[in-house]
Rosetta silent file (secondary structure, phi, psi, omega in degrees, C-alpha in Angstrom):
SEQUENCE: MIFSALYRRGARFQGRIRVSPYYPRPSGFESEIEPSFEKRMYDPFRGWLYRMAGRMRSVQAGSIHAYLAYIFVALARLLLFGVRR
SCORE:     score description
SCORE:     0.000 S_00000001
   1 L     0.000  -26.015 -178.598   -6.483  -14.903    8.469 S_00000001
   2 L   -68.914  -39.742 -179.938   -7.058  -11.410    9.556 S_00000001
   3 L  -101.708   35.138 -173.481   -4.843   -9.982    6.764 S_00000001
   4 L   -68.828  -27.954  178.760   -5.871  -12.586    4.159 S_00000001
   5 L   -66.532  -32.544 -175.141   -7.022   -9.766    1.780 S_00000001
   6 L   -93.093  -36.690 -177.389   -3.406   -8.332    1.845 S_00000001
   7 L  -118.381  125.937  172.181   -1.297  -11.534    2.134 S_00000001
   8 E   -96.438  125.843 -178.382   -1.980  -14.661    0.190 S_00000001
   9 E  -114.447  153.469  173.950   -0.594  -17.690    1.813 S_00000001
  10 E  -135.893  143.120 -171.790   -0.019  -21.135    0.441 S_00000001
  11 E  -132.093  149.600  177.489    0.616  -24.269    2.344 S_00000001
  12 E  -142.683  124.589  178.310    1.760  -27.726    1.181 S_00000001
  13 E  -108.650  131.697 -176.468    1.868  -30.880    3.293 S_00000001
  14 E  -125.573  105.574 -179.120    4.005  -33.787    2.192 S_00000001
  15 L  -132.242  159.165 -179.193    3.518  -36.933    4.214 S_00000001
  16 L  -127.144  153.454 -177.764    3.989  -40.639    3.827 S_00000001
  17 L   -75.336  135.220  179.488    2.183  -43.501    5.434 S_00000001
  18 L   -81.427  132.725  178.638    3.923  -45.008    8.377 S_00000001
  19 L   -82.935  -44.312 -178.231    4.602  -48.692    8.044 S_00000001
  20 L  -137.033  155.628 -178.002    5.551  -49.291   11.614 S_00000001
  21 L   -80.470  -12.429 -176.925    5.409  -47.077   14.671 S_00000001
  22 L   -93.897  -13.963 -177.973    9.110  -47.975   15.317 S_00000001
  23 L  -134.160   77.003  178.125   10.348  -46.773   11.850 S_00000001
  24 L   -70.088  149.303 -178.162    8.381  -43.629   10.973 S_00000001
  25 L   -90.951  148.226  179.806    8.620  -42.169    7.495 S_00000001
  26 L   -73.548  147.237  179.236    9.557  -38.577    7.240 S_00000001
  27 L  -132.730  161.841 -174.012    6.889  -35.945    6.606 S_00000001
  28 E  -146.937  155.557  175.634    7.196  -32.224    5.874 S_00000001
  29 E  -138.912  131.527  179.462    5.251  -29.070    5.873 S_00000001
  30 E  -127.849  133.163 -179.491    5.976  -25.957    3.846 S_00000001
  31 E  -130.858  134.720  177.780    4.212  -22.593    4.149 S_00000001
  32 E  -142.283  156.498 -171.788    4.849  -19.430    2.334 S_00000001
  33 E  -122.741  123.991  174.091    3.218  -15.990    2.284 S_00000001
  34 E   -85.065  120.499 -178.346    3.124  -13.932   -0.961 S_00000001
  35 L   -78.872   66.351 -175.742    3.813  -10.345   -0.025 S_00000001
  36 H   -65.237  -37.690  174.432    1.220   -8.884   -2.519 S_00000001
  37 H   -59.715  -43.115  172.913    0.846   -5.712   -0.514 S_00000001
  38 H   -63.598  -44.431 -177.943    4.615   -4.969   -0.602 S_00000001
  39 H   -59.257  -41.637 -173.934    4.738   -5.772   -4.321 S_00000001
  40 H   -86.109  -27.617 -176.408    1.972   -3.398   -5.151 S_00000001
  41 H  -109.783  -52.024 -177.968    2.695   -0.540   -2.733 S_00000001
  42 H   -76.367  -43.137 -173.815    6.223   -0.431   -1.351 S_00000001
  43 H   -60.907  -45.428  176.945    8.196   -1.706   -4.392 S_00000001
  44 H   -66.375  -36.515  170.917    6.958    1.095   -6.687 S_00000001
  45 H   -62.706  -43.804 -175.435    7.564    3.769   -4.023 S_00000001
  46 H   -65.573  -40.260  176.796   10.965    2.410   -3.293 S_00000001
  47 H   -59.932  -46.543 -174.709   11.822    2.435   -7.035 S_00000001
  48 H   -63.085  -45.079  179.178   10.538    5.971   -7.392 S_00000001
  49 H   -66.344  -31.670  175.295   12.649    6.995   -4.302 S_00000001
  50 H   -74.888  -33.986  176.678   15.868    5.425   -5.583 S_00000001
  51 H   -62.203  -47.724 -178.121   15.384    7.178   -8.983 S_00000001
  52 H   -62.846  -38.010  178.081   14.964   10.516   -7.170 S_00000001
  53 H   -67.677  -33.993  173.845   18.007    9.830   -4.989 S_00000001
  54 H   -67.004  -35.619  173.925   20.057    9.066   -8.004 S_00000001
  55 H   -71.804  -29.806 -175.973   19.136   12.406   -9.531 S_00000001
  56 H   -81.494  -19.561 -178.113   19.939   14.246   -6.315 S_00000001
  57 H   -61.309  -30.450  179.662   23.299   12.542   -6.109 S_00000001
  58 H   -68.928  -31.442  174.261   24.713   14.797   -8.766 S_00000001
  59 H   -71.231  -41.245 -171.460   23.878   17.863   -6.592 S_00000001
  60 H   -76.294  -32.928 -179.414   25.286   16.360   -3.537 S_00000001
  61 L   -85.116   21.907 -178.944   28.516   15.166   -5.082 S_00000001
  62 L   -74.234  177.372  179.849   29.288   18.593   -6.581 S_00000001
  63 L   -89.103  167.100  177.327   32.342   20.675   -6.223 S_00000001
  64 H   -68.709  -29.378  174.270   32.812   23.442   -3.739 S_00000001
  65 H   -61.514  -41.461 -179.918   32.745   25.961   -6.575 S_00000001
  66 H   -63.916  -38.502  176.744   29.190   24.807   -7.447 S_00000001
  67 H   -63.588  -45.243  178.665   28.106   25.133   -3.878 S_00000001
  68 H   -66.683  -36.154  177.586   29.461   28.690   -3.681 S_00000001
  69 H   -60.022  -48.728 -179.189   27.709   29.512   -6.983 S_00000001
  70 H   -62.974  -38.709  178.005   24.390   28.219   -5.525 S_00000001
  71 H   -67.215  -45.439 -178.322   24.855   30.301   -2.389 S_00000001
  72 H   -64.812  -42.496  176.984   25.780   33.428   -4.407 S_00000001
  73 H   -65.031  -42.109  179.464   22.697   33.085   -6.667 S_00000001
  74 H   -63.574  -40.766  175.784   20.411   32.504   -3.692 S_00000001
  75 H   -64.806  -40.685  176.948   21.818   35.568   -1.887 S_00000001
  76 H   -64.442  -37.685 -179.707   21.506   37.740   -5.003 S_00000001
  77 H   -70.062  -36.296  178.001   17.877   36.705   -5.513 S_00000001
  78 H   -70.959  -42.919  175.827   17.059   37.433   -1.803 S_00000001
  79 H   -59.322  -45.868 -179.948   18.719   40.861   -2.052 S_00000001
  80 H   -62.532  -44.767 -176.660   17.006   41.763   -5.219 S_00000001
  81 H   -83.170  -20.149  176.986   13.516   40.652   -4.227 S_00000001
  82 H   -73.389  -37.046 -172.230   14.082   42.020   -0.586 S_00000001
  83 H   -79.741  -33.921 -179.863   14.895   45.532   -1.722 S_00000001
  84 H   -58.716  -29.193 -174.708   11.888   45.765   -4.046 S_00000001
  85 L   -86.683    0.000    0.000    9.397   45.317   -1.287 S_00000001
């Protein structure tokens, strides 16, 4: 009840009248909580995060030659901008 604004719950009771106390009829209770907060907040963020991870996968799964080229370009930039100051 405290988080009723964030979570909507639904309950359903299914019961039958007992004919005799010695032969009770089955009854059941079902309850479910709709995760509306997760649907509106976490699912879009998780989707965005998975898309970004998919884009970064190409950088991570590169070859050693590409890594060496990245390092070389970074060092060249540092040396060029470091000497000018």
